[in-house]
N, C-alpha and C positions, 0 to 999 in steps of 0.2 A: 863585737862583729859576729853576725849569725850565719850558719851553715846548715843548708838543707840537705842531710845524708839519710835518705830513707831507706838504703840499705844496712842502716844500722843493727837492726836487729839479728840479721843474718850474720852480719861480721862480728857481731856479740857472741853469736852462738857457736861459730866457727873459731873465733878467738886467735886467728893467724893475722900476723902484720902483713902478710903477702897475700891474704884472701882476695880471690877474683869473683867479685858480685855476678850474678846472672844478669844478662843483658838488659832483660826488662827493668831491673833495678838501677842500673846506670841510664837508662834512657829516661825513667821516672825522676832522676837527680837532676838531670840535664834540662828536661821540659819544665820542671817545676822548680828550678833553681832561684826564683824571684818570689817563691812563698814566703819567706820572712819578713818580706815588706808589709804582711798583713797582721802578723804578730809580736813584732821585735817592736821595742819604744821608739817612737818617731826619733829621726836624725842618727839611727844606728847604721853601721856599716852591712851591706848584704853581700857575702860572697857568690859571685855570678860570672859568667864568662859570655864574652859575644857580643856583635853588634844589636842583634835580635833583643836581647834582654835589656841593654841600655836603651834602645830605641823606646820600647815599651815601658821602661820605668820613666821616660819623660813624658809619655802618653798618661800615663796614669798621673804624674805631679801636675799636669796642665788641667786636670779634672777634679782632682781631690786634694785636701790637704797632707801631701805625703812629702817628706823631708829625709828620706833614708838616700844614702849614696851606695852605689855598688862599687866592688873592687875586683878584682881576678885573685884566683887563688893564690899566683905566684907572687902577688904583692902583700898576701898577709903578714911576711916577717916585718914589712915597713909601717905595721900598725901595732907593734909588740906590746905597746902599753896598753893596748884596749884587750878586753877578756874576751876569748872566744866560746861563741856559745854553740854549740852544734844541736841537731836535732836529737843527737845520742853519741855518747863518748865509746869509743871501741878500738882495738890495736890498729885495725887498718888505717882509721882516721888520724889516728897518732903517728904512725909512719910516714903517711902523706905529709902530714904538716912538718915533721922533721925533716922529711927530703927537701920540702920546699923552704927550708931553713929557718924554721920555727925552734927556739931554745927548748929543751926537755923541762927547763924549769917553769915555762908558761903552761904545760901539759900535764894531765893527771898519768900518776905512774902505772906501770903493769899491776901493782899491787891495788891499786885503787879500781883499775878495771877489773881485775879478777874477782875483787868483791861485788863491783856493778852486776858482773856476770851472775853471780850467785843471787844477789837480790831480785835479778830480773828472771829468774827460774820460776816456772808455771807451779812448781811444788809450794811455794808460798801461797799463791792464791788458794790450792787446795786447802793447806794448812789452815788460812785465814777463815774461809768458808766452813771448817769443821767447827772453828770456835764462835762462829756467828750464829750458826742454826739453832742453837738453844734457848738464843736470845728472844727470838719472836715467832709465835706459830704461822705467821705468815712468809716465813723465808722458805724457800725450797732450795735443793742441791744436792749433789752427792759426789763430788769429784773427790779421787784417792791417788795418791801417789806410790807407784810400785817401783821396787829396785830389781826385782827378779821375774823372769819371763813367766813361770808356771804360777806366779801371783797374779799376772795380767790375764793368763788363761783362765784360772779359777774365778776372776772375777768376772770375766765375760760369760761363763757360762751359768753363772750363779743366778740371773734372770734373763727374762724375754725382752725383746726391743731393741731398736738401734741403739748403737755407742758409739763413742768418739775417742779415738787416742791422740795424746798431743806431746810433741816434744817438750821439755822444759825450756828450752832456748829455740825461738823462731819467729819468724816476721808475721806480721797481720795476714791471717787465711793461711799461714804457709804452716808445716810442721804438723799438721793434722791427718788423721786416718780414720775414715767413716766406716765404722764396722756393721753391716747389714746382714744378719743372720750369722752364720759360722766365719769365725777368722779364717783368712785364706793363707796358704803358705807364705806367698809375697808378704803379707801382712805381719806374720810372725818373724820372719826374716828383718823387716822393718823394726820391728819391736827390739829383736836381739841386739841390732844394730845400735839403735837410740840409748839402748841400757848401757851398751858398751862405751859409747861417746860421751852422753850426757848425765850418766848414772840413775836413770829411772824414766819411767813413762808416767804421765798423767792419765787416767781414764774416768769418764762419766757417762751417764746415760745421754740421749739426744733428747731436748724438751721440746715440749709444744710451743715455742715461743711466739709471743704476742709483739713484744717491741723491745728494741735495744734501747738500753739508757746507760749513763756514767755519771761519776762524780770526780771532778778533777780538784787536785790539790797540789801546792807548792811546799816545798820542803827544804828547811836549813837546818839540817843536822838533826837534833832531836825536839826540833818544833815542826809542826805539820799544820798548815792551816788550808781551810777550804776554798777553793777559787769559784767554782760554778759547776751547773749541771749541765749535762750533754745529752740531747735525744738524736740518736743517730740511726742510720741504716746500714746493714752488711749484706753482702751479697752471700748466696747460699753456701760458699766455699769458706766464709768468715771473713772475708776480705772487707776493709772499710769502703763505703759507697757515698755516704754522706750525711749532713746534719740539718736538723731543722734550727732555723734563727730563733731562737725565743729568749726571752726575758726569764728569770729564775720562777717568776710568778707564773706566767706562762706554762713554763715547763711543769710546775705542780698542779696546774688546772688540768694538763693532759694525763699527767699521773692519777689523778683524782677518779678519772673514770676508770681505776683499776683496783687502784688500794688508797688507804689515807695518808695524806702527806704526813701525819705526825710521825710514821714508820721512816719515812725520810730523814726527818729531823734527828730522831734518836740514831740512826745508823750514822749520819753524817758525823754526829759527835764522837761515835763510838770509833769510827775508822780514824780520826785524827788522832787519838789515841794510840791505837794499836800499830797505825802504819809507822808512828815515831817509834814503837817498841820494836818493830820487825826490821826497819831499814834506820838505824840511829846514826849513819855515817853518811847518810844521801842527801844530797843538795840538788835542787833542781825540780821540774813538773814532775807530777806522776797523776794516773789516772787508774780509776777502778770501774771497770766494766761490769755491767749488770744486765737482767733482762727480767721482764714480766712474764710469767709462762701461764698457760693454761692447764689445770690440773682437774681432778675429779672433785677435790674440794673447793674449787673456784680459783680465781686468780692469785697468784702467789709470787714473790719478789726473790728472785736469785741473787744475793748482796754481794756476791764476788766471783766473777767468772774469769777475769784476766787482772792483773795488776801490771798498768805498763809504766815502766821506768824511765821515762824520758819525755820529750815533748810530743803532742798528739793532738791529731785532727780536731777533737773536741775543743781543746783550749784555742786552737787556730781560729775555728768557726766563731767561738764567742767573741773574741778580741776583734775580729774583722766586724761582727754584728755590734759590739758596743761603739768601736770606734768610728766606723764609715755608714751603718745603716741609719736612716730617719727613724726617730722615735715612735711615729705613725706607721711604720712599714714593719714587715717580718719576710722570711721567704726561706730560701734552701741554699746551702753550700755545699758543693759537691766536688769529686773527684771523676774524672769521664776517662775512660781508656776507648781508643778508637784504634781497630785492628789494621787498618789500611791507611797508607798516606793519602791525603787531602780528605778525609773523611772529618777530621777535627775541623779543617778550614771551613768546610761545608756547612758542619753542623752550627758553627759559629755564626756564619753570616746569615743562617736561616734563624737564629735565635735574635741576633741584633735588628733583624727585621721585624719578627713578630712580637719583639720585647724591647721597644727602644727605651735606651737609657735615661732615665730623669735624675739630676740632682739638684736638692734643694740646700742652699747654704752649706754645701760642702760634704753633704748626706746624700747615700743613693736612696731615693724615695721610690723607685720603681724602674725594672727593666732586667736586662741581662747584662752581666759584665765578666769577659773572662779575666780571671785575677792571675794570669801569667800569658805570655805571648803563644798565639797561635800561627802557625805556618802549615806550608805543604808537608813538612816531615813532622809535625807534631803529632805524636800518639797519646800524650796525657795531658789534661788540661783541668786545670781547678777554676770553678766558675761559680756564680752567683745569680740567683734569681729571686728579684725582690718584687713583692706586692704591697700595694698600700692596703691598709687593713680593711677599709671600706669595700675595695674589689675582692677579698677574700669574703666577706660576709655575703656579699651580691653572689 
């Protein structure tokens, strides 16, 4: 059974069983509870609450070949024989499941979670980047992990330009401090606090980014397999915004505008080896975020910006594309946020009218589709907009 718990990164960083996620994370989890319908194997149980989710699942099933069933959180113990697969494991979710009646025998131990917290630290991305850089002149980047405040300050004063400081453990687009000019007293206090609670700070320059991309993998302890590419967009804060829906060949054609795809092939093979060495006890999905940057020497590939040790939106988008989008179409998968009640509902109505949904033999060939239910209280929406390839060419 599948659980969407997007507060995972924050809860893992806090590592408290009684951690209280921010209201925004709770709302995101509630609004997008049905999201696993699009990435879980067909027929699996999806943990979600309420009549709105149940009604919308039936609506989707009337249009597309979806055979998953919904169960509320409180009924999870009744399906003890099923494997629980969340967005990510952390002490908060473990505690919630135990309170609901799930035996600890079916859950990861605190030792397992402590290892996952270490695996998820950004210091590993900095270390992997350092090892990858000498392998190809096309690579760029310069992240470093510091455990002392004076080291951070010396680094920041060692060269001009904007920099970014990162918590080792935090959520997407969270835990980042942008240094423009001199570091402020408030930012110094932030560094001191993060070093005390998480053991260090990752620091790197701000790059002239042209595009975000990623390689997605699946791991089964000492074996890592490549799953797919991801071409995505992020907000200025670093938070995820959406994915292009493309085949691997289409992805490679996009990358060819900047660098030779042979670089990707070699990097892909190298990462399957190194990720298995770095994280020998990990099982599940993982993604390596990258970016193409403009430099004085031309376009360069930053081969390891982040390592995500959990399910991620790149995999969700690709599985949705492969299973539900017509092969003669492509489009966008997005997560939208609306500040006021009613705005999501209004946007959804406008999009449905402007881009009517068309389904051909159980596949979406064209149009707009909200992937999660939308009503007057909705703030977060997962949605897709699909175009026929001939429409794109026109």
